C-alpha positions in Angstrom: 73.2 55.1 59.5 73.0 52.6 56.7 74.7 49.2 56.1 75.9 47.6 52.9 74.6 44.1 52.5 75.9 42.7 49.2 79.5 44.0 48.9 82.1 41.9 50.6 85.1 43.4 52.5 87.9 44.5 50.2 90.1 41.7 49.1 87.7 38.9 50.2 88.0 35.7 48.2 84.5 34.3 47.6 85.9 31.0 46.5 84.6 28.6 43.8 80.9 27.9 43.0 79.2 25.1 44.8 79.2 21.6 43.5 76.5 21.2 40.9 75.9 25.0 40.6 75.1 25.9 37.0 76.1 29.2 35.3 73.1 30.8 33.5 74.5 34.1 32.3 77.9 35.9 32.2 78.6 39.4 31.2 79.8 42.9 32.4 77.9 45.9 33.7 77.9 48.5 36.4 76.7 47.3 39.8 75.5 49.4 42.7 73.5 49.1 46.0 70.7 51.5 46.9 68.4 51.9 49.9 64.9 51.9 48.4 63.4 52.7 51.8 64.6 56.3 51.3 63.5 58.4 48.3 66.1 59.8 46.0 68.9 58.2 48.1 72.4 58.1 46.8 74.1 54.7 46.1 75.8 53.1 49.0 78.6 51.9 46.7 79.2 51.5 43.0 81.3 49.4 40.7 82.1 50.4 37.1 80.8 48.9 33.9 83.9 46.6 33.6 82.6 44.6 36.6 82.2 40.9 35.9 78.7 39.6 36.7 77.9 35.9 37.0 74.3 34.6 37.2 73.8 31.0 38.4 70.9 28.9 39.5 71.6 29.9 43.2 72.9 33.4 43.2 74.3 36.4 41.3 78.0 37.1 41.9 80.0 40.1 40.8 83.7 41.1 41.0 85.9 44.0 39.9 89.7 44.0 40.2 91.5 47.4 40.0 95.2 48.0 40.1 95.2 47.9 43.9 92.0 46.3 45.3 89.6 43.5 44.6 85.9 44.3 45.1 83.3 41.6 44.9 80.0 40.4 46.4 77.0 38.2 45.9 73.2 38.0 46.3 71.5 34.7 47.0 68.1 33.8 45.5 66.7 33.6 49.0 66.5 37.3 49.4 64.9 39.2 46.4 61.3 40.2 47.0 60.8 42.3 43.8 62.4 42.1 40.4 62.0 45.2 38.3 63.2 46.4 34.9 63.2 50.2 34.7 63.9 51.4 31.1 65.8 54.5 30.5 64.1 57.6 29.1 64.5 59.1 25.6 66.2 62.2 26.9 69.8 63.0 26.0 72.5 64.9 28.0 72.2 65.5 31.7 68.5 64.6 31.8 69.0 61.1 30.3 68.5 58.0 32.5 69.8 54.5 31.9 68.0 51.2 31.8 68.3 49.3 35.1 67.6 45.9 36.6 66.6 46.2 40.2 66.6 43.3 42.8 64.8 44.7 45.8 65.1 42.8 49.1 63.6 43.1 52.6 66.3 44.1 55.1 66.5 44.6 58.9 64.6 47.4 60.6 62.2 48.0 57.8 64.9 48.7 55.2 64.8 47.7 51.5 68.3 47.2 50.1 68.4 46.8 46.4 71.1 45.6 44.0 71.0 47.4 40.7 72.6 46.5 37.3 73.0 49.0 34.5 75.1 49.9 31.5 77.6 47.5 29.9 75.9 44.4 28.5 72.5 45.5 29.7 72.5 49.0 28.2 69.8 48.2 25.8 66.3 47.6 27.0 66.0 44.3 25.2 69.2 43.0 26.8 68.0 44.0 30.2 64.7 42.2 29.6 66.5 39.0 28.6 68.7 39.1 31.7 65.7 39.8 33.9 63.9 36.8 32.5 66.9 34.6 33.3 66.9 36.0 36.9 63.1 35.5 37.3 63.2 31.9 36.3 66.3 31.2 38.4 64.7 32.7 41.6 61.3 30.9 41.0 62.9 27.5 40.3 65.3 27.7 43.3 62.4 28.4 45.7 60.2 25.7 44.3 62.9 23.1 44.4 63.8 24.1 48.0 60.4 25.0 49.3 60.6 22.7 52.3 64.0 23.9 53.4 63.2 27.6 53.2 59.6 27.3 54.4 57.7 28.3 51.3 54.0 27.3 51.7 52.4 25.1 49.1 50.2 27.8 47.8 53.1 30.1 47.2 55.1 27.3 45.6 52.4 26.7 43.0 52.4 30.5 42.2 56.2 30.4 41.9 56.0 27.5 39.5 54.1 29.7 37.1 56.8 32.3 37.2 59.2 29.8 35.8 57.2 29.9 32.6 56.2 33.5 32.5 55.3 36.3 32.1 58.2 37.6 30.1 59.6 41.0 30.6 58.9 43.1 27.6 59.8 46.8 27.9 60.6 49.7 25.5 62.8 52.8 25.8 61.0 55.5 27.8 58.4 53.0 29.1 57.0 52.7 32.7 58.8 49.5 33.4 57.7 46.1 34.9 57.9 44.6 38.3 57.4 41.0 39.4 56.9 40.0 43.1 58.8 37.0 44.1 57.0 35.1 46.8 58.8 33.3 49.6 61.5 35.8 50.1 63.7 35.6 53.2 64.9 38.9 54.8 68.5 39.9 54.2 70.4 39.3 57.5 71.9 42.4 59.2 75.6 42.8 58.6 77.9 42.1 61.5 78.7 45.2 63.5 82.2 46.6 63.2 83.6 47.2 66.7 86.1 49.9 67.1 89.5 48.9 68.4 89.7 49.3 72.2 92.4 51.7 73.4 95.3 50.0 75.0 95.7 51.2 78.5 99.3 51.4 79.9 100.3 49.1 82.7 100.2 50.9 86.1 103.6 51.9 87.4 104.3 51.1 91.0 106.8 53.3 92.7 108.5 52.5 96.0 107.6 54.9 98.9 110.6 56.5 100.6 111.4 55.1 104.0 112.2 57.7 106.7 115.5 57.2 108.6 114.5 59.3 111.5 114.1 57.5 114.9 110.7 56.7 116.2 111.1 59.2 119.0 111.7 62.0 116.5 108.3 61.4 114.8 105.6 63.7 116.0 102.8 61.9 117.7 100.1 64.3 118.4 98.4 66.5 115.8 96.1 69.3 115.7 92.6 68.5 116.7 89.4 70.5 116.2 88.8 71.0 119.9 87.8 74.4 121.2 90.7 76.3 122.9 90.9 75.9 126.7 93.5 77.0 129.2 96.4 74.6 129.5 95.5 72.7 126.3 98.9 73.3 124.7 100.8 72.2 127.9 98.7 69.0 128.1 99.6 68.1 124.5 103.3 68.6 125.1 103.3 66.5 128.3 101.4 63.7 126.5 103.8 63.7 123.6 106.8 63.6 125.9 105.3 60.6 127.8 104.7 58.7 124.6 108.2 59.3 123.3 109.7 58.3 126.7 107.7 55.0 126.6 108.9 54.3 123.0 112.5 55.1 123.8 112.4 52.8 126.8 111.5 49.8 124.6 114.8 50.2 122.7 116.9 51.1 125.8 115.9 48.3 128.3 116.7 44.6 127.7 113.9 42.2 127.2 112.9 40.8 130.7 111.1 37.9 129.2 114.2 36.7 127.4 116.3 37.1 130.6 113.8 35.0 132.6 113.8 32.2 130.0 117.6 32.1 129.9 117.8 31.9 133.7 115.2 29.1 133.9 117.2 27.1 131.4 120.4 27.4 133.4 118.6 26.4 136.6 117.3 23.3 134.9 120.7 22.5 133.7 122.2 22.7 137.2 119.5 20.5 138.7 120.2 17.9 136.0 123.9 18.0 136.8 123.2 17.6 140.5 121.5 14.3 140.0 124.8 12.8 138.8 126.8 14.0 141.9 127.5 12.2 145.1 124.3 11.5 147.1 123.8 13.9 150.0 125.7 16.7 148.3 123.7 19.8 147.5 124.2 22.5 144.9 124.5 26.1 146.0 122.0 27.8 143.6 122.0 31.0 145.5 125.6 31.7 144.5 124.8 31.1 140.9 121.6 33.2 141.0 123.5 36.0 142.7 126.2 35.8 140.0 123.6 36.0 137.3 121.3 38.6 138.7 123.9 40.7 140.6 123.7 42.0 144.2 120.3 42.8 145.5 119.5 46.3 146.5 
């Protein structure tokens, strides 16, 4: 799987240039990105020859607006490791090749993404050489001026200062081309991964469980058990179930004895309290009250 490094998302506004940033070249040509770590690879994306290209002292920026979309991107001078001019051949027809300017960078996981310019204002070899010289000087000067910030050693900074002066690109149609290695290159950062949208899970639906209206005594108590058959097993199960049902039904049929005892104790306490207010020596007949509450003894 490959990643595109220099093309921004569709419709992205790159904004204005930085304060103090100088424009060195402006023109139009086709722009594409290749993966030079794979031989004969197809371009990852392409923009037509009507693409606007802007070269500054800090980056190269390109943009193309169609009827429906805006495609743009940029490459900073921190990244290029090699700058090459590849002249087109002298063939015509399907075997013909065009002149290219290639900015090869070091990418993540051993990849070599390259930004390629061709056609348009760099169709001729001489025009491509002149633009390549502008890019070479811009990259070298940027890294020399910012050597401390980007971590360029002093030895490499001295060698880069020579690239500001020369050598000049000088190619011809059908030639082998020229490559210049730009010291102090910083690897291109890996693009941010695109996470797929997580599926939305529906909320769980809670349903009310039906409540049985059957009495407790009508609910079967015993169930089948994996015991070996023995004589009288079925009769024992029936008797046990009848006993449990009888006990459950008695809870609903008989009054609560604890409640009756508490009520009786409260009434006795009330009688004793009333007796303290009566004439001294007079006693209260509690047995008659208790007999009336509890009923005749049997």
